[in-house]
C-alpha beads as a LAMMPS data file, in Angstrom:
LAMMPS data file: protein, C-alpha beads

109 atoms
108 bonds

1 atom types
1 bond types

-500.0 500.0 xlo xhi
-500.0 500.0 ylo yhi
-500.0 500.0 zlo zhi

Masses

1 110.0

Atoms # bond

1 1 1 306.356 227.879 42.350
2 1 1 308.018 227.759 45.633
3 1 1 310.972 225.499 46.336
4 1 1 312.640 225.018 49.748
5 1 1 316.472 225.003 50.065
6 1 1 317.395 224.609 53.479
7 1 1 315.915 227.181 55.535
8 1 1 315.674 229.525 52.404
9 1 1 312.762 229.670 50.546
10 1 1 312.578 231.478 46.932
11 1 1 309.830 231.944 44.492
12 1 1 310.619 232.336 40.660
13 1 1 307.972 233.320 38.476
14 1 1 307.968 234.952 34.854
15 1 1 305.531 237.574 34.021
16 1 1 305.127 237.059 30.259
17 1 1 303.815 240.471 29.715
18 1 1 306.245 242.582 31.454
19 1 1 309.037 240.543 29.911
20 1 1 307.731 241.161 26.322
21 1 1 307.494 244.915 27.097
22 1 1 311.217 244.906 28.343
23 1 1 312.367 242.884 25.211
24 1 1 310.417 245.173 22.798
25 1 1 312.066 248.289 24.718
26 1 1 315.552 246.809 24.330
27 1 1 314.860 246.120 20.513
28 1 1 313.472 249.653 20.061
29 1 1 316.729 251.072 21.756
30 1 1 318.893 248.831 19.714
31 1 1 317.191 249.977 16.533
32 1 1 317.841 253.356 17.347
33 1 1 321.390 252.995 18.111
34 1 1 321.815 251.271 14.791
35 1 1 320.152 254.051 13.004
36 1 1 322.267 256.533 14.701
37 1 1 325.475 254.414 13.796
38 1 1 324.409 254.336 10.051
39 1 1 323.789 258.198 10.184
40 1 1 327.341 258.646 11.716
41 1 1 329.025 256.139 9.069
42 1 1 327.434 258.048 6.048
43 1 1 328.616 261.439 7.768
44 1 1 332.225 260.090 8.053
45 1 1 332.167 258.726 4.634
46 1 1 331.097 262.080 3.353
47 1 1 334.072 263.762 5.366
48 1 1 336.466 261.202 3.744
49 1 1 335.367 262.026 0.584
50 1 1 335.668 265.585 0.923
51 1 1 338.964 265.512 2.290
52 1 1 340.063 263.265 -0.710
53 1 1 338.685 266.044 -3.036
54 1 1 340.513 268.623 -1.229
55 1 1 343.769 266.718 -1.223
56 1 1 343.341 266.058 -5.006
57 1 1 342.540 269.780 -5.693
58 1 1 345.867 270.779 -3.822
59 1 1 347.956 268.125 -5.912
60 1 1 346.362 269.444 -9.168
61 1 1 347.124 273.053 -8.161
62 1 1 350.752 272.203 -7.136
63 1 1 351.305 270.322 -10.547
64 1 1 349.815 273.306 -12.398
65 1 1 352.244 275.616 -10.528
66 1 1 355.079 273.446 -11.477
67 1 1 354.149 273.207 -14.939
68 1 1 353.679 276.953 -15.249
69 1 1 357.236 277.707 -13.568
70 1 1 358.893 275.145 -16.135
71 1 1 357.254 276.896 -19.177
72 1 1 358.250 280.280 -17.748
73 1 1 361.772 279.278 -17.405
74 1 1 362.023 277.507 -20.631
75 1 1 360.642 280.676 -22.448
76 1 1 363.070 282.960 -20.609
77 1 1 366.003 280.663 -21.824
78 1 1 364.760 280.324 -25.440
79 1 1 364.343 284.257 -25.630
80 1 1 367.599 285.374 -23.895
81 1 1 370.270 282.497 -25.053
82 1 1 368.726 281.699 -28.442
83 1 1 367.192 285.140 -29.256
84 1 1 363.969 283.736 -30.198
85 1 1 360.930 285.739 -30.513
86 1 1 357.705 285.402 -28.426
87 1 1 355.978 283.947 -31.727
88 1 1 358.669 281.197 -32.244
89 1 1 358.704 280.372 -28.552
90 1 1 354.687 280.007 -28.976
91 1 1 355.644 277.648 -31.865
92 1 1 357.747 275.455 -30.002
93 1 1 355.097 275.088 -27.182
94 1 1 352.525 274.378 -29.758
95 1 1 354.540 271.695 -31.308
96 1 1 355.379 270.081 -27.890
97 1 1 351.608 270.216 -27.219
98 1 1 350.969 268.449 -30.403
99 1 1 353.737 265.683 -29.632
100 1 1 352.056 265.296 -26.369
101 1 1 348.546 264.667 -27.601
102 1 1 349.787 262.139 -30.210
103 1 1 352.505 260.169 -28.342
104 1 1 353.840 259.160 -25.046
105 1 1 356.339 262.125 -24.351
106 1 1 355.103 265.199 -22.463
107 1 1 355.722 268.676 -23.272
108 1 1 358.261 268.934 -20.536
109 1 1 360.844 266.911 -22.602

Bonds

1 1 1 2
2 1 2 3
3 1 3 4
4 1 4 5
5 1 5 6
6 1 6 7
7 1 7 8
8 1 8 9
9 1 9 10
10 1 10 11
11 1 11 12
12 1 12 13
13 1 13 14
14 1 14 15
15 1 15 16
16 1 16 17
17 1 17 18
18 1 18 19
19 1 19 20
20 1 20 21
21 1 21 22
22 1 22 23
23 1 23 24
24 1 24 25
25 1 25 26
26 1 26 27
27 1 27 28
28 1 28 29
29 1 29 30
30 1 30 31
31 1 31 32
32 1 32 33
33 1 33 34
34 1 34 35
35 1 35 36
36 1 36 37
37 1 37 38
38 1 38 39
39 1 39 40
40 1 40 41
41 1 41 42
42 1 42 43
43 1 43 44
44 1 44 45
45 1 45 46
46 1 46 47
47 1 47 48
48 1 48 49
49 1 49 50
50 1 50 51
51 1 51 52
52 1 52 53
53 1 53 54
54 1 54 55
55 1 55 56
56 1 56 57
57 1 57 58
58 1 58 59
59 1 59 60
60 1 60 61
61 1 61 62
62 1 62 63
63 1 63 64
64 1 64 65
65 1 65 66
66 1 66 67
67 1 67 68
68 1 68 69
69 1 69 70
70 1 70 71
71 1 71 72
72 1 72 73
73 1 73 74
74 1 74 75
75 1 75 76
76 1 76 77
77 1 77 78
78 1 78 79
79 1 79 80
80 1 80 81
81 1 81 82
82 1 82 83
83 1 83 84
84 1 84 85
85 1 85 86
86 1 86 87
87 1 87 88
88 1 88 89
89 1 89 90
90 1 90 91
91 1 91 92
92 1 92 93
93 1 93 94
94 1 94 95
95 1 95 96
96 1 96 97
97 1 97 98
98 1 98 99
99 1 99 100
100 1 100 101
101 1 101 102
102 1 102 103
103 1 103 104
104 1 104 105
105 1 105 106
106 1 106 107
107 1 107 108
108 1 108 109
């Protein structure tokens, strides 16, 4: 189709096959991009989960060390100041564990 505009003449035509081929190529590229983004999203989710597990294990280790330190200090005080035997100290720890399992207070109390 030719249309005259002043002294300028332009012809516009649509080649359906070429257009469809270009459209399919663009869709294929978009699909590959989507697939790549989904893979990256999965990798990032895995990395996030691993970092949370590492944080949790560090907090658990720290809590264990604090608990162990408190028990050693208590045992030392009970032995030195109250002249309790190792068996008596263990008996107190066992009683505290039983109280903790059956109620709302912890052995730290």
